[in-house]
C-alpha positions in Angstrom: -15.5 6.9 7.8 -15.5 10.6 6.9 -12.5 11.2 9.1 -10.7 8.1 7.7 -11.3 9.2 4.1 -10.3 12.7 4.9 -6.9 11.9 6.0 -6.4 8.9 3.7 -6.6 10.9 0.6 -3.9 13.3 1.6 -1.2 10.8 1.1 -2.6 9.4 -2.1 -2.6 12.9 -3.4 1.0 13.4 -2.3 2.2 10.0 -3.5 0.5 10.6 -6.8 2.6 13.7 -7.3 -0.5 15.8 -8.0 0.7 18.6 -5.8 3.5 19.1 -8.3 2.5 17.4 -11.5 -1.2 17.9 -12.1 -1.3 16.4 -15.6 -3.1 13.5 -17.3 -1.4 11.1 -19.6 -2.3 11.2 -23.3 -4.3 8.0 -23.2 -6.8 9.7 -20.8 -7.4 12.8 -22.9 -10.5 11.5 -24.6 -12.7 13.5 -22.3 -12.8 17.3 -22.0 -16.2 17.8 -20.4 -15.9 19.6 -17.1 -16.6 17.5 -14.1 -19.4 18.8 -11.8 -18.3 18.7 -8.2 -20.6 18.5 -5.2 -19.3 20.1 -2.0 -15.5 20.3 -2.3 -13.6 23.5 -3.0 -10.1 22.1 -2.4 -8.2 22.5 -5.7 -6.0 19.4 -5.2 -8.8 17.1 -4.4 -10.9 18.7 -7.1 -8.2 17.8 -9.6 -7.9 14.2 -8.4 -11.7 13.8 -8.7 -11.6 15.2 -12.2 -8.9 12.7 -13.2 -11.0 9.9 -11.8 -14.1 11.2 -13.6 -12.1 11.3 -16.8 -11.0 7.7 -16.2 -14.6 6.7 -15.5 -15.7 8.2 -18.8 -13.0 6.5 -20.7 -13.9 3.1 -19.2 -17.6 3.7 -20.0 -16.7 4.6 -23.6 -14.7 1.3 -23.9 -17.6 -0.6 -22.3 -20.0 0.8 -24.9 -17.8 0.5 -27.9 -15.7 -2.7 -27.6 -15.9 -6.4 -26.8 -14.2 -7.1 -23.5 -15.1 -10.8 -23.3 -12.8 -12.8 -21.1 -9.6 -14.0 -22.7 -8.6 -17.6 -22.2 -5.0 -18.7 -21.7 -4.4 -22.3 -22.8 -1.3 -23.7 -21.3 0.9 -22.3 -18.5 2.3 -19.0 -20.0 3.4 -17.1 -23.0 6.8 -15.3 -23.2 9.0 -13.3 -25.6 9.4 -15.2 -28.9 6.1 -17.1 -28.6 3.4 -16.9 -31.3 -0.3 -17.3 -30.6 -3.6 -15.9 -31.8 -4.2 -15.0 -28.1 -1.3 -12.5 -28.4 -3.3 -10.5 -31.0 -6.2 -10.2 -28.5 -3.9 -9.3 -25.6 -2.2 -6.5 -27.7 -5.7 -5.2 -28.7 -6.8 -5.2 -25.1 -3.7 -3.5 -23.8 -3.9 -0.8 -26.5 -7.5 0.0 -25.5 -6.4 0.3 -21.9 -3.5 2.6 -22.8 -0.7 0.1 -21.9 0.3 -0.7 -25.5 1.1 1.9 -28.2 0.8 -0.2 -31.4 -2.7 -0.4 -32.9 -1.7 -2.9 -35.5 -1.3 -6.1 -33.5 0.4 -9.3 -34.8 0.6 -12.8 -33.1 4.3 -12.5 -32.1 5.3 -11.9 -28.5 7.9 -9.2 -29.1 9.8 -6.7 -26.9 7.1 -4.1 -27.3 4.5 -6.4 -25.8 7.0 -7.4 -23.0 7.3 -3.7 -22.1 3.6 -3.1 -22.2 2.9 -6.1 -20.0 5.4 -4.7 -17.4 3.6 -1.4 -17.6 0.2 -3.1 -17.0 1.5 -5.2 -14.2 3.0 -2.2 -12.4 -0.2 -0.2 -12.9 -2.2 -3.1 -11.4 0.0 -3.9 -8.4 1.2 -7.2 -9.9 4.7 -8.6 -9.8 6.4 -7.2 -12.9 7.4 -10.4 -14.7 6.8 -9.4 -18.3 5.1 -12.6 -19.4 1.5 -13.8 -19.8 0.4 -16.1 -17.0 -2.9 -16.7 -15.3 -2.5 -13.8 -12.8 -2.0 -11.4 -15.7 -5.0 -12.8 -17.6 -7.1 -12.6 -14.5 -6.2 -8.9 -14.1 -6.7 -8.2 -17.8 -10.1 -9.8 -17.6 -11.4 -7.5 -14.9 -15.0 -6.7 -16.0 -15.3 -3.1 -16.9 -18.3 -2.8 -14.6 -16.2 -4.0 -11.7 -13.5 -1.4 -12.5 -16.2 1.3 -12.7 -17.5 0.3 -9.3 -13.9 0.5 -7.9 -13.5 4.0 -9.3 -16.8 5.2 -7.9 -16.1 3.7 -4.5 -12.8 5.4 -4.2 -14.1 8.7 -5.7 -16.9 8.7 -3.1 -14.3 8.8 -0.3 -12.5 11.6 -2.0 -15.6 13.7 -2.3 -15.8 14.0 1.5 -12.3 15.4 1.8 -10.8 18.6 2.9 -7.0 18.9 2.7 -4.6 20.6 5.0 -0.8 20.7 5.4 1.1 19.1 8.1 4.9 19.3 8.6 5.4 15.5 8.7 2.9 12.9 7.6 3.4 9.1 7.8 0.9 7.4 5.5 0.2 3.7 4.8 -1.9 2.7 1.9 -2.9 -0.9 2.9 -3.7 -2.3 -0.6 -0.4 -0.9 -1.9 1.7 -2.2 1.0 3.6 1.1 1.1 4.5 3.7 3.7 4.9 7.2 2.3 6.8 9.8 4.5 6.1 13.5 3.7 7.6 16.7 4.9 5.8 19.9 4.0 3.9 18.2 1.2 7.0 16.6 -0.4 7.6 12.9 -0.3 11.0 12.2 1.4 10.8 8.5 1.7 8.8 5.5 0.5 9.3 2.1 1.9 7.6 -1.3 1.8 5.4 -2.5 4.7 3.8 -5.7 5.8 0.2 -5.3 6.8 -2.4 -7.6 8.4 -3.5 -10.7 6.6 -7.2 -10.8 5.6 -8.0 -12.9 8.7 -6.3 -10.2 10.9 -6.9 -6.9 8.9 -5.0 -3.7 9.7 -7.6 -1.1 10.8 -8.0 2.2 9.0 -7.8 5.3 11.1 -5.7 8.5 11.7 -3.7 9.4 14.7 -0.5 11.2 16.0 2.8 9.6 16.7 3.3 9.9 20.5 6.2 7.5 21.4 9.3 6.0 19.8 10.4 2.9 21.8 13.9 1.5 21.4 14.7 -2.2 22.2 11.0 -2.9 22.9 9.6 -5.9 24.8 6.9 -7.6 22.8 3.9 -8.1 25.0 2.3 -10.9 23.2 -1.4 -10.4 22.6 -3.9 -12.8 24.2 -5.1 -14.1 20.9 -1.6 -15.1 19.7 -0.9 -16.6 23.1 -3.9 -18.8 22.9 -3.6 -19.9 19.3 0.1 -20.0 18.8 2.3 -19.8 21.9 0.4 -22.0 24.4 0.1 -24.9 21.9 3.9 -24.7 21.3 4.6 -24.6 25.0 2.5 -27.8 25.4 4.6 -29.5 22.7 8.0 -28.3 23.6 9.5 -28.1 27.1 11.6 -25.0 27.3 9.8 -23.2 24.5 9.8 -19.8 26.3 13.5 -20.0 27.1 14.5 -20.9 23.5 12.4 -18.0 22.1 13.7 -15.5 24.7 10.3 -15.1 26.3 9.2 -14.8 29.9 6.1 -14.7 32.0 5.2 -11.1 32.9 2.3 -10.8 35.3 -0.6 -12.9 33.7 0.9 -12.6 30.3 4.1 -13.5 28.3 6.5 -11.1 26.8 9.5 -11.5 24.5 12.8 -9.9 25.7 14.5 -7.2 23.7 17.2 -8.5 21.4 18.0 -9.7 17.8 15.2 -12.3 17.9 12.5 -10.0 19.2 9.5 -9.9 16.8 9.4 -6.1 17.0 13.1 -5.7 16.1 15.0 -2.6 17.4 12.2 0.0 17.5 8.5 0.5 17.5 6.4 3.6 16.8 3.3 4.2 19.0 0.3 6.3 18.0 -2.4 5.3 20.6 -5.5 3.9 19.1 -8.3 1.6 20.1 -7.1 -1.1 17.6 -3.8 -1.5 19.4 -2.0 -1.1 16.0 1.5 0.3 15.8 4.5 0.3 13.4 7.6 -1.6 14.2 10.9 -3.1 13.0 11.2 -6.8 12.3 14.2 -9.3 12.3 12.6 -11.2 9.4 13.4 -9.2 6.2 12.8 -11.8 3.5 9.0 -11.1 3.3 9.6 -7.7 2.0 10.8 -9.3 -1.3 7.2 -10.5 -1.8 5.1 -8.3 -4.0 1.9 -8.7 -1.9 2.7 -8.4 1.8 -0.3 -9.2 4.0 1.3 -11.4 6.7 0.9 -9.7 10.0 -1.7 -10.0 12.8 -2.6 -6.3 12.1 0.4 -4.3 13.1 2.6 -2.8 10.4 6.1 -4.0 9.9 8.6 -1.6 8.3 11.2 -2.3 5.7 13.6 0.4 7.1 12.6 1.2 10.7 16.0 2.5 11.4 15.7 5.3 8.8 12.2 6.2 10.2 13.6 6.4 13.7 16.5 8.6 12.7 14.1 10.9 10.7 11.5 11.2 13.4 14.0 11.7 16.3 15.9 14.3 14.3 12.7 16.3 13.6 11.2 15.9 17.1 14.1 15.8 19.5 17.1 17.0 17.5 18.9 13.6 17.6 21.6 12.6 15.1 21.9 9.1 13.6 24.6 8.0 16.1 22.2 8.6 19.1 19.6 6.4 17.5 22.1 3.6 16.8 23.4 3.9 20.4 19.9 3.4 21.8 19.3 0.4 19.6 22.6 -1.2 20.6 21.9 -0.9 24.4 19.4 -3.7 24.5 17.4 -2.0 27.1 13.9 -0.7 26.5 13.5 3.1 26.5 10.4 5.2 25.7 10.7 8.7 24.2 7.7 10.9 24.1 7.1 13.2 21.1 5.2 16.4 20.5 2.5 14.5 18.5 3.0 16.8 15.6 3.7 13.8 13.3 0.4 12.7 11.8 -0.2 9.0 11.0 -2.7 8.0 8.3 -3.7 4.3 7.8 -5.7 4.4 4.6 -7.3 2.0 2.1 -7.3 3.2 -1.5 -7.5 0.6 -4.4 -7.8 3.2 -7.2 -6.2 6.5 -7.9 -4.6 8.5 -10.7 -0.9 9.1 -10.2 1.2 12.1 -11.1 2.0 10.6 -14.5 -1.7 10.3 -15.4 -1.7 6.5 -14.8 -4.8 4.9 -13.4 -3.4 2.8 -10.5 -5.4 -0.3 -9.5 -4.9 -2.6 -6.5 -6.6 -5.7 -5.3 -9.4 -5.2 -2.7 -7.5 -7.1 -0.1 -10.1 -6.8 2.6 -13.2 -6.6 0.3 -14.0 -3.0 1.3 -14.6 -1.4 -2.1 -18.3 -1.8 -1.6 -18.3 0.7 1.2 
């Protein structure tokens, strides 16, 4: 786990902007006591730990000074124009958490509350809808003790870290459903990803990108064959033909093409979990705010861009060469120098470059580690 935490924090630091904007928002400036570090001397990690420590002190102060009893929503939702005594309590709670600027709340759902709800929803990884519903109330009711435990759990991972610079880093933060692409410490691309569902979690590890495979066959894993493909074959004669599949040795594979589950390209970084990144012909799931739908591998929103970027850096290809390979319909492997580092990480709390405490659901229930 030390190795995992070591590399996982790099991308959180980069995605937070802390390499270039080491500041803390005004709502976190209640605490000026220097944070005492244990064994890290890395200035960037040191700063992130200090931001988390300040956040922890603020939450402790709120816990000791204010009533954070659960709020109760009666009815389905509240929206702009509505009036309710609950709105006063929501405004008070959001003000204490730093999401609402007005400390003189009234019972009217106005445009200022709408904006503050959007801010809170974005900060907590919720779909930004701007109204009060049960998901919003559930997040707003997170016990402060629970939030403190989340902060400590993530800070404990950071304390083990030492940071170094790679030319190119591909980092996935599983609870955020995002891939960050960095070059020399600067984010050059951010894209949505689909990760493993809780019943088939994406593993956390670090590796190096070794192959880019265009027009890949999909060698269907035994578990999917047993649970999904074989039952369909029993029900539907001709299932393999209609889904562009064929027997291959003792297994089944799906042929390259527009219906292939891996799309036009996959990215291999050999690991014992058999996890890789790949394209997908099914794009509609990227519109979902929480994207845990796969069997463990990582589906990319814009795999073509990543292929063009990596092949240009590693082999000097231009975009037309990538598109030509994709259009051929014939599987081709291309070995890389393995200088591109891949980080599959799991952070549910961090402070971003704007000083905002970012919170995500503990998708796989790992915050206790």
